[in-house]
N, C-alpha and C positions, 0 to 999 in steps of 0.2 A: 503494499500500500504506499502510496505517496503521502508525505506529510503536507499538510496545507501550507501553501507558501504565504509568506507575509506580504502585505501590500508593498508596492515599490515606494521608495522614498519620494517625498515631494520634490519634483523637479522644478527648477526655476523657470520662470515665464520666458518664452522664446522671444528674443529680440527680432524685430523685422529685419530682413536682409536688405541692406541699403546699397548693396554693390551695384545693382542695376542703375541707381540714380547717379552713383559716382561715375559709372561708365558713361551715362548719358551726358553729364557735365563735362566730362573729358572730350567727348565727341563734339559737343557744341563749342567748347573753347578752342579745339583744334581747327574746326571748320572756320570759326571767326578769324583765328590767327592766319590761316592760309588765305582766306578771302581778302583780308585787309592788308596783308603783307607782313604781319607779325609785329607791328608797332604796339607796344604794351599799352600806351596811352590811348590809342584808338580803340583797341579791344576792350579795355576797361570802360571807355565811354559807351561802346555799343552794348556791353553787358549791363551797364546801368540803365540804358534805354530799354533793353528788353525787360529788366526787372520792373521798370515803371509801367511798361505796357501790361504786364502780368498783374501788378497791383491795381492798376486802373480797372482791368476787367473784373477782378474780385470785388472792388469797391462798387462797380456798377451792379454786379449781381446782388450785393447786400442791399443797395438802394432800391432796386427793383423788387426784391423780396419784401422789404419794409413797406414799400408803396402798395403792393398787392395785399398784404395783410391789413393795411389801413383801410383799403377799399372794402375788403370783406367785413371788417368790423363795423364800418359805417353802414353797409347794406344790412347787416344783421341787427344793428341798432334801429334803423328805420323800420325794418320789418316788425320788430317787437312793439314799437310805438303805435303802428297802425291797427 
């Protein structure tokens, strides 16, 4: 007969694998460096511009979400009063 095995010890939570993101960042920086000619200042400026575009898209999404929620609350408030 096999003795009952003890439960496995608590394993630490798995950390997400970020190697794909690092690889993507390396590819983007390499493409930018090759396309521009390798000037560090120009590549840094383009990187800041790309970051600004991404942050603007995120901010636009937040504003649209809040606007949509506000419209729904107004509609629900008018429906309750009627």
